[in-house]
N, C-alpha and C positions, 0 to 999 in steps of 0.2 A: 138412557143414561150411558149405556155401553158405548154408543157412538160419541157421546160428548167426552167421555173419558179417553177414547181413542184419538179424537181431535186434539184434546189437550196434550196428550202424550206426543202426538206428532208435532205440535207447536213447540213443546218443550225440547224435543229432539232437534228441530230446526234451529232453535235458539242456541242449543248446545253446539251444534255443528258450526253455526256462524261464529260463535265465540272461539271454537277450536281453529277455524280458518284464520281469524284475526290474530290469534296467538302464533300460528304458523308463519303468517306473513311478517309479523313483528320479529320473530326469531330469525327468519331469512334476511330481513333488513339488517339486523344486528350482525349476523354472520358476514354479510357483504361489507358492512362498514368496517368490521374488524379485519377482513381480508384486504380491503383498500388501505387501511392503516398499516398493516404489516408490509404490504407492497411498497408503500411510501417509505417506510423505515428501511427496507432492503435497498431501495433505490438511493436513498440518502447515504447509507453506508458504502454502497458501491462508488458513488461520486466522491465521497471523502477518501476512499482507498485510491481512486484514480488520481486525485489531487496530491496525495502523499507520495504516490509512485512518481508522479511528474516532478515534484520537488526533489525527491531523491535523485532522479536522473539528472536534473539540472545541477544539483550540487556535485554529482560525480563528474559531469562535464566541466564544471568550473575547476574542480580539483585536478582533472587531467590537464586543463589549460595552464593552471598554476604550476604543475609539475613540469610541463614541457618548457614553460618560460624559465623556470629555475634551472633545468638541465641545460638549456641553450646558454643561459648566462654563465653557468659553471664551465661549460665547454669553451666559451669565448675567453673566460678568464684563464683557463688552463692553456689554451692555445697562445694567448698573449705572453703568459709566463714562459712557455716553452720557446717561443720565438726570441724572447729577450734573454734566455739563459745562455751563459757562457759554456764552452765545451768542458772546462774543468769542473764546473758546478754539476753538469749533467753526469759526469763520471762518478763524482762523489755521491750524488743522489741514487744512481744505479747501484753503487756498492752498498749504500745503506739499505736500500730496498732488498737486495739479495741477502744481506746479513739478517735483516728482520724476517724475511720469508724463511730462511734456513732455521732461525731460532724457533719460529712458530711450527714448522713441520717436524722438528726433532722432538717436540713435547708430545 
C-alpha cells in the first residue's frame, strides 16, 4: 500500500506540475500579447506625432511664403509710390515723419 500511495502521490504531483506549466505558458502568452499591444500603441502615437509635426512644418512653410509674397508686394507698392512722388510731397512727408518721431521720442 505504501508503494501505491507513493505512486498516487507522484501522479498527483505530475498533474499539478503540468497544470502549473500550462498556467505559466498562458501567463507568458498574455504578457507577450500585452507587450505587443503596448508596442503597437507606442508606434501609432509616434506616427501621429510625426504627422502632426509634418503638418506644422508645412503650415510654417506656407506662412513664410505668404509673408514673403506680402512683403514683396508691399515693397513694390512703396517703390512705385516713391518713384511717382513729387519732390515737394517728399519734403512734406519727411517733415511729418521727423515731427512724428520727435513727438514720440519726447514722451
